[in-house]
C-alpha positions as a Markdown table, in Angstrom:
| # | Residue | x | y | z |
|---|---|---|---|---|
| 1 | Met | 5.0 | -8.8 | 36.2 |
| 2 | Leu | 6.7 | -5.7 | 37.6 |
| 3 | Arg | 5.4 | -3.7 | 35.0 |
| 4 | Arg | 1.9 | -4.8 | 35.6 |
| 5 | Arg | 2.3 | -3.9 | 39.2 |
| 6 | Ala | 3.8 | -0.6 | 38.6 |
| 7 | Leu | 0.7 | 0.3 | 36.1 |
| 8 | Ser | -1.8 | -0.9 | 38.7 |
| 9 | Ala | 0.1 | 1.3 | 41.2 |
| 10 | Ala | 0.1 | 4.2 | 38.8 |
| 11 | Cys | -3.6 | 3.7 | 38.0 |
| 12 | Ala | -4.3 | 3.5 | 41.9 |
| 13 | Leu | -3.0 | 7.1 | 42.0 |
| 14 | Ala | -4.7 | 8.4 | 39.1 |
| 15 | Val | -8.1 | 7.1 | 40.5 |
| 16 | Gly | -7.5 | 9.4 | 43.4 |
| 17 | Val | -6.5 | 12.4 | 41.4 |
| 18 | Phe | -8.5 | 12.1 | 38.3 |
| 19 | Met | -12.1 | 11.4 | 38.1 |
| 20 | Thr | -11.9 | 9.8 | 34.7 |
| 21 | Gly | -10.1 | 6.8 | 36.2 |
| 22 | Cys | -7.7 | 4.0 | 35.3 |
| 23 | Gly | -9.5 | 2.6 | 32.2 |
| 24 | Val | -9.7 | 5.9 | 30.3 |
| 25 | Val | -5.9 | 6.5 | 30.9 |
| 26 | Ser | -4.7 | 3.1 | 29.8 |
| 27 | Gly | -7.0 | 3.5 | 27.0 |
| 28 | Gln | -5.4 | 6.8 | 25.9 |
| 29 | Phe | -1.9 | 5.0 | 26.3 |
| 30 | Ala | -3.2 | 2.3 | 24.0 |
| 31 | Lys | -4.7 | 4.8 | 21.5 |
| 32 | Ala | -1.2 | 6.7 | 21.5 |
| 33 | Lys | 0.7 | 3.3 | 20.8 |
| 34 | Asp | -1.5 | 2.4 | 18.0 |
| 35 | Ala | -1.2 | 5.9 | 16.3 |
| 36 | Ala | 2.6 | 5.4 | 16.9 |
| 37 | Leu | 2.4 | 2.2 | 14.6 |
| 38 | His | 0.4 | 3.9 | 12.0 |
| 39 | Glu | 2.7 | 5.4 | 9.4 |
| 40 | Gly | 0.9 | 8.5 | 7.6 |
| 41 | Ser | -1.7 | 10.9 | 8.9 |
| 42 | His | -4.7 | 9.6 | 7.0 |
| 43 | Gly | -7.3 | 7.0 | 7.5 |
| 44 | Arg | -8.7 | 4.9 | 10.4 |
| 45 | Tyr | -5.7 | 3.6 | 12.5 |
| 46 | Gly | -5.7 | 1.2 | 15.5 |
| 47 | Arg | -5.6 | -2.6 | 16.4 |
| 48 | Leu | -7.9 | -4.9 | 14.8 |
| 49 | Thr | -11.2 | -5.2 | 16.8 |
| 50 | Ala | -12.7 | -8.8 | 17.2 |
| 51 | Gln | -15.2 | -8.1 | 14.4 |
| 52 | Glu | -12.2 | -7.1 | 12.0 |
| 53 | Leu | -10.3 | -10.1 | 13.1 |
| 54 | Gln | -13.0 | -12.1 | 11.7 |
| 55 | Trp | -13.4 | -10.2 | 8.4 |
| 56 | Ala | -9.6 | -10.9 | 8.1 |
| 57 | Lys | -10.2 | -14.8 | 8.7 |
| 58 | Val | -13.0 | -14.8 | 6.3 |
| 59 | Ala | -10.8 | -13.3 | 3.5 |
| 60 | Trp | -7.9 | -15.6 | 4.1 |
| 61 | Arg | -10.3 | -18.7 | 3.7 |
| 62 | Tyr | -10.1 | -17.8 | -0.2 |
| 63 | Phe | -6.4 | -18.3 | -0.2 |
| 64 | Glu | -6.7 | -21.4 | 1.9 |
| 65 | Asn | -9.0 | -22.6 | -0.7 |
| 66 | Asn | -7.2 | -21.5 | -3.9 |
| 67 | Thr | -3.6 | -22.1 | -3.2 |
| 68 | Asn | -2.2 | -24.9 | -5.6 |
| 69 | Pro | -0.6 | -27.5 | -3.1 |
| 70 | Asp | 2.0 | -28.5 | -5.8 |
| 71 | Asn | 3.5 | -25.1 | -6.5 |
| 72 | Gly | 2.0 | -22.6 | -4.0 |
| 73 | Leu | 0.4 | -20.4 | -6.8 |
| 74 | Val | -2.9 | -19.0 | -6.0 |
| 75 | Asn | -6.0 | -18.9 | -8.6 |
| 76 | Ser | -7.2 | -15.4 | -9.6 |
| 77 | Phe | -10.9 | -16.6 | -9.3 |
| 78 | Asp | -12.5 | -19.3 | -6.9 |
| 79 | Arg | -11.3 | -22.6 | -8.6 |
| 80 | Tyr | -10.3 | -20.9 | -11.9 |
| 81 | Pro | -6.4 | -21.7 | -12.6 |
| 82 | Thr | -4.9 | -18.3 | -14.0 |
| 83 | Phe | -3.4 | -15.3 | -12.3 |
| 84 | Ser | -1.7 | -12.1 | -13.6 |
| 85 | Met | 1.0 | -9.9 | -12.0 |
| 86 | Trp | -1.5 | -7.5 | -10.1 |
| 87 | His | -2.7 | -10.9 | -8.8 |
| 88 | Val | 0.7 | -11.8 | -7.3 |
| 89 | Ala | 0.9 | -8.2 | -5.8 |
| 90 | Asp | -2.5 | -8.9 | -4.3 |
| 91 | Tyr | -1.6 | -12.2 | -2.9 |
| 92 | Met | 1.7 | -10.6 | -1.4 |
| 93 | Ala | -0.2 | -7.9 | 0.3 |
| 94 | Ala | -2.7 | -10.6 | 1.5 |
| 95 | Leu | 0.3 | -13.0 | 2.8 |
| 96 | Ala | 1.8 | -10.1 | 4.7 |
| 97 | Ala | -1.4 | -9.3 | 6.5 |
| 98 | Ala | -2.3 | -13.0 | 7.4 |
| 99 | His | 1.4 | -13.1 | 9.2 |
| 100 | Asp | 0.8 | -9.8 | 10.8 |
| 101 | Phe | -2.5 | -10.9 | 12.1 |
| 102 | Gly | -1.6 | -14.2 | 13.4 |
| 103 | Leu | -3.6 | -16.2 | 10.7 |
| 104 | Ile | -0.4 | -18.0 | 9.6 |
| 105 | Asp | 2.7 | -18.5 | 11.7 |
| 106 | Thr | 6.2 | -17.7 | 10.3 |
| 107 | Arg | 6.9 | -21.1 | 9.1 |
| 108 | Glu | 3.9 | -21.0 | 6.8 |
| 109 | Phe | 4.6 | -17.5 | 5.8 |
| 110 | Asp | 8.3 | -18.6 | 4.7 |
| 111 | Ser | 6.8 | -21.6 | 3.1 |
| 112 | Arg | 4.4 | -19.6 | 0.8 |
| 113 | Met | 6.8 | -16.9 | 0.2 |
| 114 | Ser | 9.9 | -19.2 | -0.6 |
| 115 | Arg | 7.6 | -21.1 | -3.3 |
| 116 | Leu | 6.4 | -17.5 | -4.6 |
| 117 | Leu | 10.0 | -16.5 | -5.2 |
| 118 | Lys | 10.9 | -19.7 | -7.1 |
| 119 | Phe | 8.3 | -18.7 | -9.3 |
| 120 | Leu | 9.6 | -15.4 | -9.9 |
| 121 | Asn | 12.9 | -16.4 | -10.4 |
| 122 | Thr | 12.1 | -19.1 | -12.7 |
| 123 | Met | 8.9 | -18.4 | -14.6 |
| 124 | Asp | 8.9 | -17.8 | -18.5 |
| 125 | Leu | 8.7 | -14.1 | -19.7 |
| 126 | Ser | 7.1 | -12.4 | -22.3 |
| 127 | Glu | 9.4 | -12.1 | -25.4 |
| 128 | Gly | 12.0 | -13.0 | -22.8 |
| 129 | Ser | 11.5 | -9.4 | -21.5 |
| 130 | Val | 9.0 | -9.3 | -18.5 |
| 131 | Pro | 6.3 | -11.3 | -16.9 |
| 132 | Asn | 3.4 | -12.3 | -19.1 |
| 133 | Lys | -0.1 | -10.9 | -18.7 |
| 134 | Leu | -1.5 | -14.2 | -17.5 |
| 135 | Tyr | 0.0 | -17.6 | -16.2 |
| 136 | Asn | -1.7 | -20.9 | -15.4 |
| 137 | Ser | -1.8 | -21.5 | -11.4 |
| 138 | Leu | -1.5 | -25.2 | -12.0 |
| 139 | Thr | 1.7 | -25.1 | -14.4 |
| 140 | Gly | 3.3 | -21.9 | -14.0 |
| 141 | Lys | 3.2 | -21.5 | -17.5 |
| 142 | Met | 2.2 | -18.6 | -19.9 |
| 143 | Val | -1.2 | -18.7 | -21.2 |
| 144 | Ser | -3.8 | -16.8 | -23.1 |
| 145 | Tyr | -7.3 | -15.5 | -21.8 |
| 146 | Ala | -8.8 | -18.8 | -23.0 |
| 147 | Asn | -6.0 | -20.3 | -20.6 |
| 148 | Gln | -4.1 | -21.7 | -23.5 |
| 149 | Pro | -0.4 | -21.9 | -23.6 |
| 150 | Ala | 0.7 | -18.6 | -25.1 |
| 151 | Asp | 2.9 | -15.5 | -24.9 |
| 152 | Ile | 0.3 | -12.7 | -25.3 |
| 153 | Gly | 2.3 | -9.7 | -24.3 |
| 154 | Trp | 2.9 | -7.9 | -20.9 |
| 155 | Ser | 1.2 | -5.2 | -19.0 |
| 156 | Ala | 3.6 | -2.4 | -17.6 |
| 157 | Val | 1.1 | -1.1 | -15.0 |
| 158 | Glu | 0.6 | -4.4 | -13.7 |
| 159 | Thr | 4.3 | -5.1 | -13.5 |
| 160 | Gly | 4.7 | -1.9 | -11.9 |
| 161 | Arg | 2.7 | -2.8 | -8.8 |
| 162 | Leu | 4.3 | -6.0 | -8.5 |
| 163 | Leu | 7.3 | -3.8 | -8.2 |
| 164 | Thr | 5.9 | -2.1 | -5.5 |
| 165 | Trp | 5.2 | -5.3 | -3.3 |
| 166 | Met | 8.4 | -6.6 | -3.9 |
| 167 | Lys | 9.7 | -3.5 | -2.1 |
| 168 | Ile | 7.2 | -3.5 | 0.6 |
| 169 | Ile | 8.0 | -7.2 | 1.4 |
| 170 | Gly | 11.7 | -7.1 | 0.9 |
| 171 | Asn | 11.7 | -4.0 | 3.3 |
| 172 | Arg | 9.7 | -5.4 | 5.9 |
| 173 | Tyr | 11.3 | -8.9 | 5.6 |
| 174 | Pro | 14.8 | -8.2 | 4.4 |
| 175 | Gln | 15.9 | -12.0 | 4.1 |
| 176 | Tyr | 13.7 | -12.2 | 1.1 |
| 177 | Gln | 15.1 | -9.0 | -0.6 |
| 178 | Glu | 18.2 | -10.5 | -2.6 |
| 179 | Tyr | 15.8 | -13.0 | -4.3 |
| 180 | Phe | 13.3 | -10.2 | -5.4 |
| 181 | Asp | 16.3 | -8.2 | -6.6 |
| 182 | Lys | 17.6 | -11.3 | -8.6 |
| 183 | Ala | 14.1 | -12.0 | -10.0 |
| 184 | Val | 14.1 | -8.3 | -11.3 |
| 185 | Leu | 17.6 | -8.7 | -12.7 |
| 186 | Arg | 16.1 | -11.0 | -15.1 |
| 187 | Trp | 14.1 | -8.6 | -16.8 |
| 188 | Asn | 14.5 | -6.5 | -19.9 |
| 189 | Phe | 13.1 | -3.0 | -19.6 |
| 190 | Cys | 13.9 | -1.2 | -22.8 |
| 191 | Gln | 10.2 | -1.5 | -24.4 |
| 192 | Val | 8.4 | -1.5 | -20.9 |
| 193 | Ile | 9.3 | 2.1 | -19.6 |
| 194 | Asp | 10.9 | 5.2 | -21.0 |
| 195 | Asn | 13.3 | 7.6 | -19.7 |
| 196 | Cys | 10.5 | 9.6 | -18.0 |
| 197 | Gly | 8.4 | 6.6 | -17.0 |
| 198 | Ala | 5.8 | 6.5 | -19.6 |
| 199 | Met | 4.7 | 2.7 | -19.7 |
| 200 | Phe | 4.0 | 0.6 | -22.8 |
| 201 | Gly | 2.4 | -2.7 | -22.9 |
| 202 | Thr | 2.2 | -5.2 | -25.8 |
| 203 | Ser | -0.3 | -7.4 | -27.3 |
| 204 | Arg | 0.0 | -10.4 | -29.6 |
| 205 | Glu | -3.0 | -11.8 | -31.2 |
| 206 | Asn | -3.2 | -13.5 | -34.5 |
| 207 | Gly | 0.2 | -13.4 | -35.1 |
| 208 | Gln | 0.3 | -9.6 | -34.7 |
| 209 | Arg | 2.2 | -7.8 | -32.0 |
| 210 | Asn | 0.8 | -4.2 | -30.6 |
| 211 | Arg | 2.9 | -2.1 | -28.5 |
| 212 | Tyr | 0.7 | 0.6 | -27.3 |
| 213 | Arg | 1.1 | 3.5 | -24.3 |
| 214 | Glu | -0.5 | 2.0 | -21.2 |
| 215 | Gly | -2.3 | 3.3 | -18.1 |
| 216 | Arg | -5.0 | 5.5 | -17.0 |
| 217 | Leu | -5.5 | 8.3 | -14.2 |
| 218 | Gly | -4.6 | 6.6 | -11.1 |
| 219 | Tyr | -3.6 | 3.3 | -12.1 |
| 220 | Glu | -0.8 | 4.9 | -14.1 |
| 221 | Gln | 0.6 | 6.4 | -11.2 |
| 222 | Ile | 0.4 | 3.2 | -9.5 |
| 223 | Gly | 2.7 | 1.6 | -11.9 |
| 224 | Ala | 4.8 | 4.5 | -12.2 |
| 225 | Ala | 5.6 | 4.5 | -8.6 |
| 226 | Gly | 6.6 | 0.9 | -8.7 |
| 227 | Phe | 9.1 | 1.4 | -11.2 |
| 228 | Ala | 10.4 | 4.6 | -9.3 |
| 229 | Ala | 10.7 | 2.6 | -6.2 |
| 230 | Trp | 13.5 | 0.6 | -8.2 |
| 231 | Gly | 15.4 | 3.7 | -9.1 |
| 232 | Phe | 13.5 | 4.2 | -12.3 |
| 233 | Asp | 12.8 | 7.7 | -13.3 |
| 234 | Ala | 8.8 | 8.3 | -13.5 |
| 235 | Thr | 8.9 | 11.8 | -12.7 |
| 236 | Arg | 6.8 | 13.2 | -15.7 |
| 237 | Ile | 4.1 | 10.6 | -15.3 |
| 238 | Trp | 3.8 | 11.8 | -11.7 |
| 239 | Ala | 3.7 | 15.4 | -12.2 |
| 240 | Glu | 2.0 | 15.9 | -15.3 |
| 241 | Pro | -1.1 | 13.7 | -15.6 |
| 242 | Gln | -3.5 | 14.5 | -18.5 |
| 243 | Ile | -6.7 | 15.2 | -16.4 |
| 244 | Glu | -9.8 | 17.2 | -16.8 |
| 245 | Ser | -12.6 | 17.3 | -14.3 |
| 246 | Val | -16.7 | 17.4 | -14.2 |
| 247 | Thr | -19.0 | 18.8 | -11.8 |
| 248 | Ile | -21.1 | 16.0 | -10.4 |
| 249 | Leu | -23.6 | 16.9 | -7.4 |
| 250 | Gly | -21.4 | 20.1 | -6.6 |
| 251 | Val | -18.0 | 18.1 | -6.6 |
| 252 | Arg | -15.4 | 18.8 | -9.0 |
| 253 | Val | -14.6 | 15.2 | -10.0 |
| 254 | Pro | -11.1 | 14.7 | -11.8 |
| 255 | Tyr | -10.8 | 12.1 | -14.7 |
| 256 | Asp | -8.5 | 11.1 | -17.3 |
| 257 | Ala | -8.9 | 13.4 | -20.2 |
| 258 | Arg | -7.1 | 11.0 | -22.9 |
| 259 | Asp | -9.0 | 10.0 | -26.0 |
| 260 | Pro | -10.2 | 6.6 | -25.3 |
| 261 | Arg | -9.5 | 5.9 | -29.2 |
| 262 | Thr | -5.8 | 6.0 | -28.4 |
| 263 | Thr | -5.8 | 4.4 | -24.8 |
| 264 | Gly | -7.9 | 1.8 | -25.5 |
| 265 | Ala | -9.6 | 2.3 | -22.2 |
| 266 | Pro | -12.8 | 4.4 | -21.2 |
| 267 | Ser | -12.0 | 7.9 | -19.9 |
| 268 | Ser | -13.0 | 7.4 | -16.1 |
| 269 | Ala | -12.9 | 8.2 | -12.6 |
| 270 | Leu | -12.4 | 5.0 | -10.5 |
| 271 | Thr | -12.2 | 4.6 | -6.7 |
| 272 | Met | -9.7 | 1.9 | -6.6 |
| 273 | Pro | -6.7 | 3.4 | -7.9 |
| 274 | His | -7.0 | 6.4 | -5.5 |
| 275 | Val | -7.3 | 4.3 | -2.5 |
| 276 | Leu | -4.4 | 1.9 | -3.4 |
| 277 | Met | -2.2 | 4.9 | -3.8 |
| 278 | Gly | -3.2 | 6.2 | -0.6 |
| 279 | Met | -2.7 | 2.9 | 1.4 |
| 280 | Glu | 0.4 | 1.8 | -0.6 |
| 281 | Leu | 2.1 | 5.2 | -1.5 |
| 282 | Gly | 0.6 | 7.6 | 0.8 |
| 283 | Trp | -0.2 | 9.8 | -2.4 |
| 284 | Arg | 3.6 | 10.6 | -2.8 |
| 285 | Tyr | 6.2 | 9.7 | -5.1 |
| 286 | Pro | 8.7 | 7.1 | -3.8 |
| 287 | Gly | 11.8 | 8.3 | -2.4 |
| 288 | Thr | 11.5 | 11.9 | -2.9 |
| 289 | Gly | 8.1 | 13.2 | -1.5 |
| 290 | Met | 7.5 | 14.7 | -4.9 |
| 291 | Ala | 3.8 | 15.5 | -5.3 |
| 292 | Gly | 4.1 | 16.8 | -8.7 |
| 293 | Thr | 1.5 | 19.7 | -10.0 |
| 294 | Gln | -1.4 | 17.6 | -8.7 |
| 295 | Asp | -2.5 | 16.9 | -5.5 |
| 296 | Tyr | -3.4 | 13.4 | -5.6 |
| 297 | Arg | -5.0 | 13.2 | -2.1 |
| 298 | Asp | -7.3 | 15.9 | -2.9 |
| 299 | Met | -8.4 | 14.1 | -6.4 |
| 300 | Ala | -8.8 | 11.0 | -4.0 |
| 301 | Asn | -11.1 | 13.1 | -1.7 |
| 302 | Arg | -13.4 | 14.4 | -4.4 |
| 303 | Ile | -14.0 | 11.1 | -5.9 |
| 304 | Tyr | -14.8 | 9.9 | -2.3 |
| 305 | Arg | -17.1 | 13.2 | -1.7 |
| 306 | Ala | -18.9 | 12.7 | -5.1 |
| 307 | Gln | -20.1 | 9.0 | -3.9 |
| 308 | Glu | -21.2 | 10.4 | -0.3 |
| 309 | Ala | -23.1 | 13.3 | -2.0 |
| 310 | Arg | -25.0 | 10.8 | -4.1 |
| 311 | Phe | -26.1 | 9.0 | -1.0 |
| 312 | Arg | -27.0 | 12.1 | 0.7 |
| 313 | Lys | -28.9 | 13.6 | -2.2 |
| 314 | Glu | -30.5 | 10.7 | -3.9 |
| 315 | Gly | -30.2 | 7.9 | -1.1 |
| 316 | Val | -28.2 | 5.5 | -3.5 |
| 317 | Leu | -25.5 | 3.8 | -1.5 |
| 318 | Thr | -22.5 | 4.0 | -3.9 |
| 319 | Ala | -19.1 | 2.3 | -3.9 |
| 320 | Arg | -18.1 | 2.3 | -7.3 |
| 321 | Ser | -15.0 | 0.8 | -9.1 |
| 322 | Asp | -14.1 | -1.6 | -11.9 |
| 323 | Tyr | -14.2 | -5.1 | -11.3 |
| 324 | Gln | -14.0 | -8.5 | -13.3 |
| 325 | Met | -16.5 | -11.3 | -14.1 |
| 326 | Arg | -15.9 | -14.9 | -15.0 |
| 327 | Glu | -18.6 | -14.3 | -17.7 |
| 328 | Pro | -19.5 | -11.6 | -20.5 |
| 329 | Pro | -18.7 | -8.7 | -20.5 |
| 330 | Tyr | -15.6 | -9.9 | -18.2 |
| 331 | Ala | -14.2 | -6.9 | -17.3 |
| 332 | Val | -16.4 | -4.0 | -16.0 |
| 333 | Thr | -15.6 | -0.1 | -15.7 |
| 334 | Asp | -18.1 | 1.0 | -12.8 |
| 335 | Gly | -17.3 | 4.6 | -12.1 |
| 336 | Val | -18.2 | 8.0 | -10.8 |
| 337 | Phe | -17.7 | 9.2 | -14.3 |
| 338 | Val | -17.1 | 6.9 | -17.2 |
| 339 | Ser | -17.2 | 7.6 | -20.8 |
| 340 | Gly | -18.5 | 11.0 | -20.8 |
| 341 | Tyr | -21.4 | 10.3 | -18.2 |
| 342 | Pro | -21.7 | 10.1 | -14.3 |
| 343 | Trp | -22.6 | 6.8 | -12.5 |
| 344 | Asn | -22.0 | 5.0 | -16.0 |
| 345 | Thr | -21.0 | 1.4 | -16.2 |
| 346 | Val | -19.5 | -0.1 | -19.3 |
| 347 | Gly | -18.0 | -3.4 | -20.1 |
| 348 | Ser | -14.7 | -4.5 | -22.1 |
| 349 | Asp | -17.1 | -4.7 | -25.0 |
| 350 | Gly | -17.8 | -1.1 | -24.9 |
| 351 | Lys | -21.4 | -1.2 | -24.2 |
| 352 | Glu | -23.3 | 0.1 | -21.3 |
| 353 | Tyr | -24.7 | -2.4 | -18.5 |
| 354 | Glu | -26.7 | -0.4 | -16.2 |
| 355 | Lys | -27.7 | -3.4 | -14.3 |
| 356 | Leu | -24.0 | -4.5 | -13.4 |
| 357 | Ala | -23.5 | -1.1 | -11.6 |
| 358 | Leu | -22.1 | -2.6 | -8.0 |
| 359 | Val | -22.0 | -1.6 | -4.4 |
| 360 | Ser | -18.2 | -3.1 | -4.5 |
| 361 | Thr | -17.0 | -4.7 | -1.5 |
| 362 | Arg | -13.3 | -3.7 | -2.6 |
| 363 | Ala | -14.4 | 0.0 | -2.9 |
| 364 | Ala | -16.5 | -0.2 | 0.3 |
| 365 | Phe | -13.5 | -1.7 | 2.4 |
| 366 | Gly | -11.2 | 0.8 | 0.8 |
| 367 | Met | -13.3 | 4.0 | 1.4 |
| 368 | Trp | -14.0 | 2.7 | 5.0 |
| 369 | Val | -10.5 | 2.9 | 6.1 |
| 370 | Met | -9.7 | 6.0 | 4.2 |
| 371 | Trp | -12.5 | 8.1 | 5.0 |
| 372 | Pro | -13.8 | 7.3 | 8.3 |
| 373 | Gly | -17.4 | 8.5 | 9.1 |
| 374 | Asp | -21.0 | 7.9 | 9.1 |
| 375 | Tyr | -21.2 | 7.2 | 5.6 |
| 376 | Thr | -18.6 | 4.7 | 5.2 |
| 377 | Asp | -20.0 | 3.0 | 8.5 |
| 378 | Arg | -22.9 | 2.5 | 6.5 |
| 379 | Leu | -21.6 | 1.2 | 3.4 |
| 380 | Met | -19.7 | -1.6 | 5.8 |
| 381 | Gln | -23.1 | -2.4 | 7.2 |
| 382 | Ala | -24.2 | -3.1 | 3.8 |
| 383 | Val | -21.4 | -5.3 | 2.5 |
| 384 | Gln | -20.6 | -7.1 | 5.8 |
| 385 | Pro | -22.9 | -10.1 | 5.1 |
| 386 | Leu | -21.7 | -10.5 | 1.7 |
| 387 | His | -19.3 | -13.3 | 2.4 |
| 388 | His | -19.2 | -17.0 | 2.7 |
| 389 | Pro | -17.5 | -18.0 | 6.0 |
| 390 | Glu | -15.7 | -21.1 | 4.6 |
| 391 | Arg | -15.1 | -19.3 | 1.1 |
| 392 | Gly | -14.5 | -15.6 | 1.4 |
| 393 | Trp | -15.8 | -12.3 | 0.4 |
| 394 | Phe | -18.2 | -11.7 | -2.6 |
| 395 | Glu | -17.4 | -9.1 | -5.1 |
| 396 | Gly | -20.5 | -6.8 | -3.9 |
| 397 | Arg | -24.1 | -6.0 | -4.1 |
| 398 | Leu | -25.7 | -5.0 | -7.3 |
| 399 | Glu | -27.1 | -1.3 | -7.2 |
| 400 | His | -30.3 | -1.8 | -9.3 |
| 401 | Ser | -31.7 | -5.0 | -7.6 |
| 402 | Gly | -29.7 | -5.6 | -4.1 |
| 403 | Ala | -28.9 | -9.1 | -5.1 |
| 404 | Ala | -25.3 | -10.3 | -4.3 |
| 405 | Leu | -22.6 | -10.8 | -7.0 |
| 406 | Glu | -21.4 | -13.9 | -5.3 |
| 407 | Thr | -18.4 | -14.2 | -7.5 |
| 408 | Leu | -15.1 | -14.8 | -5.4 |
| 409 | Ser | -12.0 | -13.4 | -6.4 |
| 410 | Leu | -8.2 | -13.1 | -5.2 |
| 411 | Ser | -8.3 | -9.3 | -5.6 |
| 412 | Thr | -11.4 | -8.7 | -3.4 |
| 413 | Asn | -10.1 | -10.8 | -0.5 |
| 414 | Ala | -6.7 | -9.4 | -0.9 |
| 415 | Met | -8.1 | -6.1 | -0.6 |
| 416 | Val | -10.1 | -7.0 | 2.6 |
| 417 | Leu | -6.9 | -7.9 | 4.3 |
| 418 | Glu | -4.8 | -5.0 | 2.9 |
| 419 | Thr | -7.1 | -2.4 | 4.3 |
| 420 | Leu | -7.2 | -4.0 | 7.5 |
| 421 | Leu | -3.2 | -3.9 | 7.2 |
| 422 | Phe | -3.1 | -0.3 | 6.6 |
| 423 | Lys | -5.5 | 0.4 | 9.5 |
| 424 | Val | -2.8 | -1.2 | 11.7 |
| 425 | Arg | 0.4 | 0.0 | 10.1 |
| 426 | Gly | -0.4 | 2.8 | 8.0 |
| 427 | Thr | 1.2 | 3.8 | 4.5 |
| 428 | Leu | 2.7 | 0.5 | 3.5 |
| 429 | Leu | 5.8 | 1.6 | 1.1 |
| 430 | Pro | 8.3 | 3.5 | 3.5 |
| 431 | Glu | 9.8 | 6.6 | 2.2 |
| 432 | Lys | 13.2 | 5.1 | 2.3 |
| 433 | Thr | 13.7 | 1.5 | 1.4 |
| 434 | Arg | 16.5 | -0.9 | 1.8 |
| 435 | Ser | 19.2 | -1.2 | -1.0 |
| 436 | Gly | 21.0 | -4.4 | -1.4 |
| 437 | Tyr | 22.1 | -7.1 | -4.2 |
| 438 | Phe | 20.0 | -5.0 | -6.9 |
| 439 | Ala | 22.0 | -1.8 | -6.0 |
| 440 | Arg | 25.4 | -3.3 | -5.9 |
| 441 | Lys | 24.9 | -5.1 | -9.3 |
| 442 | Leu | 23.9 | -1.5 | -10.9 |
| 443 | Asp | 27.0 | 0.4 | -9.1 |
| 444 | Asp | 29.6 | -1.7 | -11.1 |
| 445 | Pro | 29.8 | 0.2 | -14.4 |
| 446 | Phe | 31.9 | -2.8 | -15.9 |
| 447 | Ala | 29.3 | -5.3 | -15.5 |
| 448 | Arg | 26.0 | -3.8 | -16.4 |
| 449 | Pro | 23.3 | -6.3 | -18.0 |
| 450 | Asn | 22.4 | -4.0 | -20.8 |
| 451 | Gln | 18.8 | -4.3 | -20.0 |
| 452 | Cys | 17.9 | -0.6 | -19.8 |
| 453 | Leu | 17.9 | -0.5 | -16.1 |
| 454 | Pro | 18.0 | 2.5 | -14.0 |
| 455 | Ser | 21.9 | 3.1 | -14.4 |
| 456 | Glu | 22.0 | 2.1 | -17.8 |
| 457 | Arg | 19.3 | 5.1 | -19.0 |
| 458 | Pro | 19.5 | 9.0 | -19.0 |
| 459 | Met | 17.4 | 10.6 | -16.1 |
| 460 | Cys | 14.3 | 12.3 | -17.4 |
| 461 | Ala | 14.2 | 16.2 | -17.7 |
| 462 | Ala | 10.8 | 16.8 | -15.7 |
| 463 | Ile | 11.1 | 19.4 | -13.0 |
| 464 | Leu | 10.5 | 18.2 | -9.8 |
| 465 | Val | 7.7 | 20.0 | -7.6 |
| 466 | Pro | 8.3 | 19.7 | -3.8 |
| 467 | Ala | 5.2 | 18.0 | -2.0 |
| 468 | Arg | 2.9 | 20.6 | -0.2 |
């Protein structure tokens, strides 16, 4: 009460001195406070408006509807009981946002987080090493893409992003860090990541095991950063990406230069990995601020500018990225540049699907929060209606026909919540994170678990290049 009276008195004096009045002064104080809460120097910032809070509530409905009551695990698609480690990371982001915005109270947050910790500390591991590519959300067991019991190998990139969110949550809620540490100490990294951060996935099909180099530009850095946050050396992956560039509508757009025949993925320039790098990492290498020989923030800006230029010059509203469907071709690479062509859309079968080009809800939200301006405001006007108030946000609007793609996915609804959390909090992974049980276990040279953890391997010889 005394503070309110003091503020009222100050405002009364301000009215006498300044023609702008009390409301403007208090508004400036509020804006300064919002800026102080926002880590980093990029993107929109500030507390949520009433409309933005409603967006968050719609997104959280997806999680209310798709959480298994028996074990707390969440479906990757509406009513479809599978999930990956990328989905677990997305769920953690959504959970942090829901708690931050008051959509759930501390008791529900703890209940959900406790059940997730139980799963991470007891789940079966692919080859007994690291998480499988897919699990059933009803049983918590490893499954194939057909949702049948199976060990189908692991994704190092998806494991890396999960590691990032374990650090984000553990740093923000230190009461859980010990249990994340114990989960990671179950994993064996010997075949997952090398001494310089190159990541390797595996597949198991028809009795054959295949180990392959994993990652493409943007996603590779996201995965490597998660390992780096836990002390692994991924400097070479961060400092020496293999890229080329192509001019699209006057913008030099970077894309992955590796041969798709060796990577198993089309060469592409996509929106989402660069948005996630900005929101979660601030485009920096965890713990050192190293930028490497490439400016990832500039790369993200160019991928954004090409999409804005397309709208300005051709009148085509554009927010492109990869997405998934529940029917063929299942996985769609929808990018600024894909497989040698701008504005190309390619399915997981390698065929082109022009009519599946999408104004992506995930990409629109990500571009809106990272690049404030008239164009991204226009994007949001286009995607705002794309939701069901009781079920969540749809995947997007088909560029060819304007029809809504009414798929409901965990990742899209988590992205809505994560972008709003970034708006309030800024860069989500702090430059320095807490150390605890994990670090103490590695510090004991006589009790190391022989799992190729950071203290059990040599450091990479890559040269560190300070951030500009």
